[in-house]
N, C-alpha and C positions, 0 to 999 in steps of 0.2 A: 823113737828109735834109739838104741844105745849100742855102744861098742866097748870092747875091752872088759875088764873086770876090776872090782874094788879089792884091794888088799893092803897090807901094811906099806908096800913100796910101789904099788901100782895105781895109776889114775884111771878115772873113768870119764869118757866123753859122752855126753847125751845131748840130743837135739831137741830144742824147744821152738815152738812158734809163739811169738809174743805179739800183742795188739799193736798194729800200726807199723810193724816192721818185718824183717826177714828172720831166718833161723838164728838161734843163739847156741853156740857150741860151748859146753861146760865141761870142765875136768875137775873131779874131786880128788884131792890128795891130802896126806898128812901135813899139818902145819909145821913149818921149820922156824927156828929162831930168826933167821934172815927175812922171814915174812912179816915180822912184827912191826917194823916201821909203816908198811902199807896198811896192815891191819888196824893200827892205831889211828891212822888218818880216817878210816871209816868209823871206828869205835867212838872217837870224840865227837863226830858230827851226828852220831845216832843216839847218844844217851846223855841225860843230864848227870848221871852218875856212872862214867865210863870205867871199865877195867883199866888197870895200869899196865905198863910194859912188863913190870916184874910179875904181875898176875899171869900174863900169857907165858912168860918164861917158866913159871912154876908148872903150868899146865903141861908144857912141852917136856921139861927136864926133870921135874921133881915129884909129879903125881903119877904113879905107875898105872893107875886105873883110868886116867884121863885119855880121851881120844879127840884131840883138837884137829880140825880139818879146815882146809880152804877150798873154795869154789873159784876156778879161773875161767875167764872167757878166752879160749884158745884161738879164736878167729872172729873177726868182725864180718860185716856183710861183704859178699863177693870174695870171701876167703882171706880178706885182709886181717892183720892183727888188730884186736880190739884196743880201744884207748885205755890206758892205765888210769885207775882211780886215784887221784891225788898224786899222780906221778910227775916227774919233772923232765926237762928236755935233756938232762944229762944223766944217763944211767937208770937202772931199775927198770920196772915194767914199761915206763914210758919210752924206753929206747927201742921197743918193738917186741918185748916178751909178752907172755900172757898177763892179762890184767886180773888182779884178785877183785872179785865182785861180790863175794860173800865169804862167810866163815861160821864155824860152829865149834862148840865144845860139848862133849858128853862124857859122863862117867859110867864105866862098867862096874857096878857094885853087885857082886854075886849074880842074881837073876834079874836085876833091875837096871834099866837104862835111865839115868837122870841126866836130862838135858839142861845145861847151865847157860848156854849162849847160842843164839841163832841171829845173825845180823847180816843184812844186805846193804850194799852201798846205795846211797840215795839215788844215784844215776841208774842203777840197775833194778830198782823196785818195780813191781807189777810186770815183771818179765819171766816169772817162774823160778827165780833163783831160790827163794825161800822154800818152795815146795820141793825143789830138787834136793836141797840140804836136808829137809825133814825126812823125805822118803828114804834117802840113802842111809841116814842115821838109823832109822828104824829097821831098815832091812838088814843092816850090818849087826845091830843089836840082836835082832832075832836069830841070825846065823850063829851068834856067839852064845845063845842060850837064854836070852832075856825072856821073860814072860810078861813084863809090864814095863811102862815107861812113865816118868813123872817129870814135871817142870813147874816153875813159877813164872807168873806173868803179872805185870801191873794191871790192876783192875780197870784202869782207864785206857789201856792199850787195846782197843777194839780190833785193829787189824791183826795183831799177833793172836788174840783170843780166837778170832775167826779162822786163822790159819790152822791152829792147833785143833780146833773142833773139827775141821775138815779131815783130819787124820784120826779121828775117833777119840780125842781127848775130851773129858768132861770135868767140870769143877767139882772138887771133893772137899775143899777146906779153904779158909781164908787165914792168912798170916797178917795179923794187925800190926800196922806201923812197921812193916818189913823193910821199906826203902828209906834209908836215913836222910836223903836229900830233902824230902818233903813229907816223910811220915806216911806215905801211901801204903795202902794194904796190898798184899800180894795174893793172887788167886792161885791155889794149888790145883794142878790138873793131872789127871791120871788117865792112862790108856792101857787096857789089857789086850795082849796079843790073842787072837782067836786060836783055840786049841787045835782046830782042823787044818791049820796052815794057810787059811785064806787071808785075804786083806793084804797088808803091807808085806 
């Protein structure tokens, strides 16, 4: 079940059931520069080659075709505010505001959606946050006129590859030695939007 609408300045709340717990209420909204400290706490825990703070600033302020987003848990169980990811006891989301549990960046390049980052907090994984982010990216891209979506994934990241395959992505190429931290290959994946308007 969903409420609200996605737009440049509006959030979306969606209800998910996740294994072993109650509903999770998520809001999608554009990423702001003030979100970067919380985003970085997730980023550095998730990747051996994390993006830098400056990289996120560029996505927000310098790249006009970039669409950076955050997913917030706007309420925990029984309506209480969810715990902040990496928050502190003094200010920020830990003081009772919505917790950032995931984020994504994608580029709108003519009729193509190129997804550059989809990341979920370790504490919020396996609760539907990644699927929420992917589904909303693809829905927004389609509304904007995209006819296809592309991304790269580490060949060893089976969980991410499985997530993308669930949205209709298929491997189409390999970028040899793409990741400089260990020289791992990147799997290039492609998804074509169906012409009849079905699917995402």
